[in-house]
C-alpha positions in Angstrom: 12.0 -127.6 6.0 10.4 -130.5 4.5 7.4 -130.1 3.4 5.7 -126.8 4.8 3.7 -124.4 3.0 3.6 -120.9 3.7 0.5 -118.5 1.8 1.1 -114.7 2.4 -2.6 -113.8 2.8 -1.9 -109.6 4.1 -0.3 -108.3 6.9 0.1 -110.3 9.7 -2.0 -113.1 8.3 -0.6 -116.6 6.9 -1.8 -119.6 6.0 1.1 -122.6 7.0 0.4 -126.4 5.8 2.4 -128.3 7.7 2.7 -132.0 9.1 -1.1 -132.2 8.3 -2.1 -129.2 9.8 -3.7 -125.9 8.1 -2.5 -123.0 10.4 -3.8 -119.5 10.4 -1.8 -116.9 11.7 -3.6 -113.6 13.0 -6.6 -113.8 11.1 -7.2 -110.4 9.3 -9.4 -110.1 6.5 -11.7 -107.1 6.8 -11.9 -105.1 3.6 -9.5 -101.9 3.4 -10.5 -98.2 3.8 -11.7 -98.2 7.9 -9.9 -96.3 10.3 -9.4 -98.4 13.7 -8.5 -97.1 17.2 -5.6 -99.2 18.6 -6.1 -96.9 22.2 -4.6 -94.7 24.0 -4.7 -91.8 21.2 -3.0 -94.0 18.4 -4.8 -95.2 15.7 -4.5 -96.6 11.5 -6.2 -97.0 8.2 -6.0 -100.3 6.6 -4.8 -99.4 3.3 -5.2 -103.1 1.5 -7.4 -106.1 1.6 -6.8 -109.5 2.1 -5.4 -111.7 -1.2 -7.9 -114.8 -0.3 -11.6 -113.6 1.1 -12.2 -115.6 4.6 -14.8 -117.8 2.9 -12.3 -119.1 0.3 -9.7 -119.9 3.0 -11.2 -123.5 3.9 -11.0 -125.4 6.9 -8.8 -124.2 9.6 -7.9 -126.5 12.2 -5.5 -124.3 14.1 -5.4 -120.5 14.8 -2.5 -118.6 16.3 -3.2 -115.3 17.6 -0.4 -113.3 19.1 -2.6 -111.1 20.6 -6.3 -110.2 20.2 -6.7 -106.2 21.2 -5.2 -104.6 17.8 -7.4 -104.9 14.7 -4.3 -105.1 12.8 -3.7 -108.6 13.7 -7.4 -109.8 14.8 -10.0 -107.4 12.6 -13.8 -108.1 12.7 -14.2 -111.1 10.4 -10.7 -112.8 11.5 -12.8 -112.8 15.0 -15.6 -114.7 13.3 -13.3 -117.0 11.8 -11.9 -118.0 15.4 -15.1 -120.2 15.8 -14.7 -122.5 12.7 -11.1 -123.1 13.8 -10.1 -126.6 15.4 -8.2 -124.5 18.2 -6.5 -121.4 19.2 -3.4 -120.9 21.1 -3.1 -117.1 22.0 -1.7 -115.2 25.3 -3.9 -115.8 28.7 -5.6 -112.7 28.5 -7.2 -113.2 25.1 -7.8 -116.6 25.8 -10.1 -115.1 29.0 -12.0 -113.1 26.7 -12.2 -114.8 24.0 -13.1 -118.1 25.6 -14.4 -120.6 23.0 -11.5 -123.0 21.9 -9.0 -120.6 23.0 -6.1 -121.9 24.7 -3.9 -119.1 27.0 -0.2 -119.4 26.8 2.7 -117.5 28.9 6.2 -117.1 27.0 8.1 -120.7 27.3 4.7 -122.2 28.2 4.6 -125.3 25.3 1.4 -127.4 24.5 1.0 -130.3 22.1 -1.8 -130.8 19.7 -2.8 -134.2 19.0 -5.3 -135.6 16.5 -5.7 -139.1 14.2 -4.2 -139.2 11.0 -1.7 -136.2 11.8 1.8 -135.5 13.6 1.6 -134.1 17.0 2.7 -130.2 16.6 3.9 -128.7 19.4 3.7 -125.1 19.9 6.0 -122.9 22.4 4.9 -119.6 23.0 7.9 -117.0 22.7 8.5 -113.8 24.4 7.5 -110.3 23.0 7.3 -106.6 23.8 5.3 -104.6 21.9 7.0 -101.0 22.1 9.8 -100.1 24.2 10.9 -100.9 27.9 7.7 -100.2 30.0 5.6 -100.0 27.4 3.6 -103.5 28.1 0.6 -102.3 30.4 0.1 -100.1 27.6 0.6 -102.2 24.2 -0.8 -105.5 26.0 0.5 -108.7 26.4 1.2 -110.3 23.3 3.2 -113.1 22.3 4.9 -115.5 19.2 4.9 -118.9 17.9 7.4 -121.9 17.5 6.3 -125.2 15.7 7.9 -128.3 16.0 6.6 -131.8 14.8 8.2 -135.2 14.9 10.6 -135.5 11.5 11.8 -131.9 11.5 15.4 -131.9 10.2 16.4 -128.3 10.7 14.9 -127.0 13.0 11.3 -125.4 14.1 9.4 -122.8 12.0 9.0 -119.4 14.1 6.6 -116.6 13.9 8.1 -113.9 16.4 4.5 -111.9 16.5 4.9 -108.1 17.0 7.6 -107.1 19.1 10.8 -105.0 19.1 14.2 -106.5 19.5 15.1 -106.6 22.9 16.4 -109.8 25.5 13.5 -111.9 25.4 13.7 -112.2 21.6 17.3 -112.7 21.8 16.7 -115.7 24.0 14.8 -117.6 21.1 17.9 -118.5 19.0 19.9 -119.2 22.7 17.2 -121.7 23.2 15.3 -122.9 20.2 17.1 -124.0 16.9 15.4 -122.0 13.8 14.8 -123.1 10.2 12.2 -120.9 9.1 11.1 -117.2 10.8 7.9 -115.2 10.0 9.3 -112.0 10.9 6.7 -109.1 11.9 8.7 -106.1 10.4 7.0 -102.4 9.5 8.7 -100.3 12.4 4.9 -99.4 13.8 5.1 -95.7 14.9 2.4 -92.9 15.5 2.1 -89.1 15.4 1.4 -89.0 19.3 4.0 -91.1 20.0 6.9 -89.7 18.1 9.9 -91.8 17.0 9.1 -94.6 19.2 8.6 -97.9 17.7 6.3 -100.6 18.9 7.3 -103.4 16.1 11.1 -104.5 14.9 12.6 -102.6 12.2 15.0 -103.5 9.5 18.1 -103.3 11.4 16.9 -104.9 14.1 15.6 -108.0 11.8 19.2 -108.4 10.9 20.5 -108.2 14.1 18.0 -110.9 15.1 18.6 -113.0 11.9 22.6 -112.8 12.2 22.4 -114.4 16.2 19.6 -117.3 14.6 21.0 -117.9 10.7 17.7 -119.1 9.8 17.2 -121.2 6.5 14.7 -119.1 5.2 13.2 -115.5 5.9 9.9 -114.8 5.4 9.3 -110.7 6.0 5.4 -110.7 7.0 3.1 -107.4 8.5 5.4 -104.9 6.6 2.7 -102.9 4.5 -1.1 -102.6 4.2 -1.6 -100.3 7.2 -0.8 -96.6 7.9 1.1 -97.1 11.0 4.0 -98.3 9.2 7.2 -96.5 8.5 9.2 -99.1 6.5 8.5 -101.6 3.5 10.4 -103.9 1.1 13.0 -101.6 0.1 14.0 -100.3 3.8 14.5 -104.4 4.7 16.3 -105.4 1.2 18.5 -102.6 1.9 19.6 -103.8 5.7 19.9 -107.2 4.8 22.1 -105.9 1.6 24.2 -104.5 3.7 24.4 -107.7 6.4 26.5 -110.9 5.2 25.6 -112.0 1.8 24.0 -115.6 3.1 21.5 -113.7 5.3 20.1 -111.6 2.1 19.7 -114.7 -0.3 17.4 -116.3 2.5 14.7 -113.6 1.9 11.5 -114.5 0.6 9.1 -112.3 -0.3 5.7 -113.7 -1.1 3.7 -111.6 -3.1 0.4 -110.1 -2.2 -3.0 -109.2 -3.5 -2.7 -112.7 -5.6 -6.3 -114.0 -7.0 -4.9 -117.2 -5.4 -2.4 -118.6 -2.7 1.1 -117.9 -3.8 3.2 -119.9 -1.1 7.0 -120.6 -0.3 7.6 -124.7 0.1 10.7 -125.8 1.8 11.7 -129.7 0.9 
C-alpha cells in the first residue's frame, strides 16, 4: 500500500499514518499491573504497557474505536485521548454513550472525512461478532474498519476488530479488495466460559487470509493481557502450514520499543 506507515503501540492500539491523516486505533495506554473486569464474571490483568506513552503520541486526526466497553480496547487513559482527537468513529452504542466527537456506524455503513490539505478518507464499518453464536447481547456491539482514499492502487486497509471468524467477517473479502489487514487475534478465553473463544484463532486467521489474499498481514491484539491463549508462536505455526505465499506476507511489529517501529508499504 502506497505511503502507509503502521506503528504498533501495543494490544489493539496502532498508529496509522496514511493519506495525510494520523489515525489511532482502539487507544489503550494504561500502565500494566491492574486487573480489569469485562462483565459477566470475566476479567483479565494487563501484563504489558504501551510502547509509546500517551503524552508522546502527538496530534491525532481520527480514532477508530471498535468498541468501548472492554478495557483492553479502550482504557482510562485512552478515553482521555478521545477528547483530543479530531473525530472518533465507533459503534452506535459507543457513540451514544461517549458523545463528543463520536460518530456511530452500523456494519457496512460508511462515512467520508474531508479536510483541506488532505485526501478524502472513507471509512467503511465491517461486521464483527465478539464471541460464539448468540453472544452479541452479552459481548456487545463491535465493528471493524476498512479505509480507502483516492490513489489506492491495490485495495483497502482493513482493521478486523475483535471478532471470531463467521459469515459476517467472510463477507469482507467477498465485498472488498483488501491490501493490508490488521488482524485482531489471540483466541481470548476465560475460566468461567471454558473452551469458548471470543477472538480470532490462528487457524481462523489462516482461513480468512486464504480468502482475501492481502499483500500485507499485520497481527495485533494477541499479547499483553492474561486472557489471550494464542501468541506469536501459534500464529507462525498456523501460517507455516498454509500456502507459502501467506506466511511470507506476515509482518511482526516489535513491541515495547522506546521509539515507534513501523512497517511502511510503498
